[in-house]
Every structure is written in structure tokens, then in C-alpha cells.
C-alpha angles and dihedrals in degrees: 000000000000132000142196120239125196126198139154110240093176140005110290093008126107119192122205114196124197104216119195097111096160088065097036089262094299111184115252130171093268092056094045093047089045091055091049090050101042103040097065090051096056119119106197144112092230133016129210120202117195144149130252118253119354102332135068097206135317091210127250121003098235099157096102100029131100115227089254093052092044091053089053092050092049092053107036118026092030093051090048091053091050091048089053090052091048091051096055102111097205128067117284123206118200110214099205093194094170143348117348121192137170113332089006091061092047089053088055091047090052087063119086097238135018131211115191133201112238095242098045125123121209124197149151113223104174090122088062089060102038093251124151101212121229117268089230090055094047089048090058090056095045090050091051104039108008133249099287096055092041088055089051093052096045103034097047098033086213118140125231128219126244095263092051090047089053093049090050095048092244087124129023102214138015117211096005119141104248096202092049089051091049090051090054091049093047089056092061126091106292096207090052093049094048093043096048092047090051092049093048091051091049092055092072105092120221121249123251108272095234092050092047091052090050092051093048090050090051091054095047090048089056091051090057094047127111089236093060092052089047092048092054093046092048092050092051092045092045095233138118112276122241104223121205100179094238 
């Protein structure tokens, strides 16, 4: 069972640490609910989000979940955690201090800026589980790195290293001290930071309601598929999945 820790490493800076080190900070319900609970309560000019130990997050903790329960976690607690990140009015720096995969990488991408450790690997493996990713999540990637590179991440399920992530724009710095960066940001004009962040967020237009409903239905259909159940079983059993396309 994971947890979320909050501390203040410098004046004006709040640090939120995902702590499930025994599982490479895999995201379980306790962590996701902790993020949704702690983020709105922060009083800071800049926020740092990081992982305990030598990993940022390995993605969802699916080892003890049935496919049905995993689908529920992917949709509800995870979306609530992302909504809490999106609602933070001050700049957020993701300190990607180690590998970041799946939902862990999307959490980093939901932050405003990303600092990456030199040896980190970043990847999106939903195709290895039979998951149709959320359109809101895919949109974050397209906005950050463009359609072609988003296709590469999601359609090959192959991770990239820190230097490639930097060249793509998936991260902003490699080897930078995240807290030192947050201190520099916290020293800037707070009304300007909040205002500019709000304007930038408002520039992303909403999707057509009918299209959004279609995309949500596509995702839910995948969660009820035989392939999704097989992907989860194969992951837990540490074997290659046998896809049936249905």
C-alpha cells in the first residue's frame, strides 16, 4: 500500500512525494486518493511532484487487481488525481527522478514543467495490456510532443531515454535540480505565474460532446474486452499475452 507525503524543502515550495518504493512507486488507490486530497490543500508558490527512492512511478499497481477493478481504478481515482493536478493554480514541477511509465508518465505530463534524471526511461505501455488510453491523456501527449512522437510512444509501447525525451520536449531539463528550479520560480511574481498558467490552460479548446462520448465509449469497450482481461493476466503471470482481437 502506497502513500503520499508532503513537505516544504524551501520557502514557498511544497513537495509532494509518491511513496510506494517497494513497487517502484506504482500507483494504487491510496496514492491516487492521497493526491486528490493533498494537492488542493497546498499553500505554496511552486509545487514539486516526485517519487520516493530511485523511481518516479512505474504506472498502475495492477498486481493484485482483477481486470474489472483495474478498469475502475483507471477511470475514477486516477481521473480525480489528474483533476487535482490540473486545478493547482501555481506552477508544478515534476521531478522525474527515475523511470516513469504509463499513468506515472501522464502524471508527470500533467505538471507544467519536467526535470528528468539522466538514467531514466519513459514509456507508455497500454498496448501491452489491451488498454485504449483516454482521449484526455493522449491529448496531453500530443500537446507536449506532437502527433508523430505520440504515435511512436503509444503504438510501439517502447520507452525512450532521458536524452530522447529532452529532444522531443517530453521533459524540459535533464539533470537539473528540481527544488532549486522551484525556488527560482517561487521568487517570481505570483500574480503573473498564476495568471499566465490560467491563460495557457484556457487556450486548449474543448472537444465536441458527441465525439467525446464516442471516445469514452471506445475506451470502456476495451476495458470489457477479452484482450484486456488477457493482458492483465499475462502481466501478473509474467508471460507473453495471447491476443484474440476481441
